[in-house]
C-alpha distance (Angstrom), angle and dihedral (degrees) to the residues before:
residue distance angle dihedral
X1 . . .
X2 3.80 . .
X3 3.79 131.5 .
X4 3.81 116.6 -154.2
X5 3.79 122.8 -165.1
X6 3.81 119.6 -154.0
X7 3.80 117.0 -169.9
X8 3.81 112.8 -144.7
X9 3.81 98.4 179.0
X10 3.82 96.9 95.9
X11 3.80 92.9 36.2
X12 3.81 89.7 53.7
X13 3.80 88.9 62.8
X14 3.80 93.4 51.5
X15 3.79 127.4 118.2
X16 3.80 94.2 -97.1
X17 3.83 108.2 78.4
X18 3.82 94.0 166.7
X19 3.80 91.6 59.6
X20 3.81 90.1 47.3
X21 3.80 94.2 50.1
X22 3.79 92.5 48.4
X23 3.79 98.2 52.0
X24 3.78 96.3 37.8
X25 3.79 95.5 49.4
X26 3.78 99.9 46.5
X27 3.80 132.1 38.9
X28 3.80 89.9 -157.5
X29 3.81 90.5 63.2
X30 3.83 89.9 46.9
X31 3.80 87.8 53.9
X32 3.82 92.1 51.1
X33 3.81 91.1 50.3
X34 3.81 90.4 51.0
X35 3.82 90.8 50.0
X36 3.80 88.9 57.8
X37 3.80 93.5 58.0
X38 3.82 101.7 33.6
X39 3.79 134.3 70.1
X40 3.80 96.0 -150.7
X41 3.78 134.3 49.9
X42 3.80 105.4 -87.0
X43 3.80 127.9 -134.7
X44 3.77 103.4 -151.8
X45 3.78 146.1 164.1
X46 3.79 126.2 -153.0
X47 3.80 102.2 -149.5
X48 3.83 117.0 -122.5
X49 3.82 91.9 -115.2
X50 3.84 88.7 55.2
X51 3.81 89.5 -132.4
X52 3.82 96.7 115.0
X53 3.77 147.5 14.3
X54 3.81 121.2 -140.4
X55 3.83 115.8 -153.9
X56 3.80 125.6 -166.2
X57 3.81 118.2 -158.2
X58 3.79 137.1 170.7
X59 3.81 92.4 -133.2
X60 3.80 133.4 38.0
X61 3.82 100.8 -87.6
X62 3.79 126.2 -129.8
X63 3.80 105.3 -127.8
X64 3.83 95.4 -179.2
X65 3.84 90.1 112.6
X66 3.82 94.5 50.5
X67 3.81 106.8 134.4
X68 3.81 100.4 172.3
X69 3.77 133.3 54.0
X70 3.80 128.7 -4.4
X71 3.81 121.4 -75.1
X72 3.81 105.9 -125.3
X73 3.76 95.7 -177.0
X74 3.78 151.1 -53.9
X75 3.79 118.9 -118.7
X76 3.78 126.6 -166.6
X77 3.78 107.9 -133.4
X78 3.78 121.6 -132.0
X79 3.80 107.0 -138.2
X80 3.79 94.9 180.0
X81 3.81 98.2 121.6
X82 3.81 126.7 158.1
X83 3.81 136.3 -159.5
X84 3.77 113.6 -81.3
X85 3.80 93.7 20.9
X86 3.81 113.4 141.8
X87 3.82 116.2 -131.0
X88 3.78 139.6 171.5
X89 3.80 115.2 -135.4
X90 3.77 133.5 -169.4
X91 3.78 132.4 -171.9
X92 3.78 144.4 161.0
X93 3.78 105.2 -142.9
X94 3.78 146.8 164.6
X95 3.83 104.5 -114.6
X96 3.78 99.1 -151.6
X97 3.78 136.1 116.1
X98 3.79 138.9 -176.6
X99 3.81 115.2 -104.3
X100 3.81 108.3 -123.8
X101 3.81 93.7 -144.6
X102 3.81 103.0 42.6
X103 3.80 100.5 23.5
X104 3.81 89.3 -133.3
X105 3.79 122.5 135.6
X106 3.80 111.3 -112.7
X107 3.79 126.7 -166.0
X108 3.80 128.1 -159.2
X109 3.82 107.9 -97.6
X110 3.79 99.5 -156.9
X111 3.79 141.5 12.3
X112 3.85 97.2 -97.8
X113 3.83 90.0 52.4
X114 3.79 89.9 45.5
X115 3.82 92.2 50.8
X116 3.82 91.3 52.8
X117 3.81 89.8 50.9
X118 3.82 91.8 47.7
X119 3.81 93.9 49.2
X120 3.83 91.3 51.7
X121 3.79 95.1 41.4
X122 3.80 95.5 49.9
X123 3.82 92.4 43.6
X124 3.81 86.8 56.9
X125 3.83 86.8 53.7
X126 3.79 93.9 53.8
X127 3.80 104.1 -94.2
X128 3.81 127.0 102.9
X129 3.79 105.5 -149.7
X130 3.78 119.4 -150.6
X131 3.84 106.9 -121.5
X132 3.83 90.3 -147.7
X133 3.83 90.4 54.4
X134 3.82 97.1 46.8
X135 3.81 111.5 107.0
X136 3.80 115.9 -173.1
X137 3.77 127.9 -172.4
X138 3.78 104.0 -170.3
X139 3.74 117.2 -166.3
X140 3.79 142.7 139.6
X141 3.79 110.5 -123.0
X142 3.78 90.1 -174.1
X143 3.79 96.9 -124.6
X144 3.77 111.7 173.6
X145 3.77 118.5 -147.8
X146 3.80 112.0 -144.4
X147 3.76 99.8 -121.5
X148 3.76 129.4 113.5
X149 2.94 109.7 -71.9
X150 3.80 99.6 24.8
X151 3.78 116.8 -137.8
X152 3.79 140.0 -176.7
X153 3.77 123.1 -110.0
X154 3.79 124.5 -140.8
X155 3.79 111.9 -135.1
X156 3.80 133.7 -159.9
X157 3.78 125.4 -168.9
X158 3.80 112.3 -154.3
X159 3.78 139.9 -176.1
X160 3.78 119.9 -175.7
X161 3.78 145.7 161.1
X162 3.77 125.2 -139.3
X163 3.79 149.6 141.4
X164 3.79 123.3 -96.6
X165 3.80 111.8 -118.0
X166 3.81 99.2 173.5
X167 3.84 115.7 24.4
X168 3.82 93.9 -167.9
X169 3.82 93.7 53.1
X170 3.81 89.8 43.8
X171 3.82 90.9 55.3
X172 3.83 87.8 50.9
X173 3.81 88.7 53.1
X174 3.80 91.1 53.2
X175 3.80 93.4 48.8
X176 3.83 98.1 39.4
X177 3.80 103.6 32.6
X178 3.80 127.9 -143.0
X179 3.81 136.0 -88.4
X180 3.77 131.7 10.5
X181 3.82 129.9 -49.0
X182 3.81 94.2 42.3
X183 3.81 87.7 147.0
X184 3.80 87.6 64.5
X185 3.80 98.0 52.6
X186 3.78 101.8 -86.4
X187 3.80 129.0 122.0
X188 3.80 102.1 34.8
X189 3.82 106.5 147.1
X190 3.80 121.6 -153.7
X191 3.83 117.4 -163.2
X192 3.80 129.7 -165.6
X193 3.81 121.6 -173.0
X194 3.81 116.1 -126.4
C-alpha cells in the first residue's frame, strides 16, 4: 500500500478562490477532485487544518494529472506488524454506528462516550489502545454529504497509542478504515511503530 501526501497550503493562496472554498469546505468535493486524477477509488483524509490531503492506494499512483496542490511525496507502507508491537495511530473519523434494535444511526454525544466507543472499536480491529494515551478532539465541521436529503456529519480527530493484539485484523483496519462515511474521506487510519 502507498500513502501520498498532497500539500494544499500554496494552492490555497492561488488565484482561484472558488475552487479553494469548494474543496476545503466539503470532503465530497475533495473526493470528486481525486477521482478526476486517479485511476482507482481513493481512500483519503482531508486533514483538520486543511493544509494537506493524505491518500491511501493499493498501487503506486500516477500523479501526472494532479491539478491541485503540490505532491510532497509517496511512501510505501510497511504492513509487517506483530503481536505486542507498540504503535501510534491517528485518524479523522465519523464516530457513528447503527443501533441494532432500532436501525437508527447513533453518534457519540460526548468525549467520554466517544472514548469508550473508540476503545471497543479498535480492540475489535486488533489494537488495544491505552486509555491514558488516547487524545480526542471532538468537533462537528459541518460537512454536508450530497445525498437527498443532505445531512451533517459529526467528526472526531484522534491520536492514540496502543499494542497490536491481532496483526491480521490491524492490517484490515489500515486498508479499510474505521467508522462510517469512509466514502467521504473519513476513517483513514495512519499507524507509526514506536
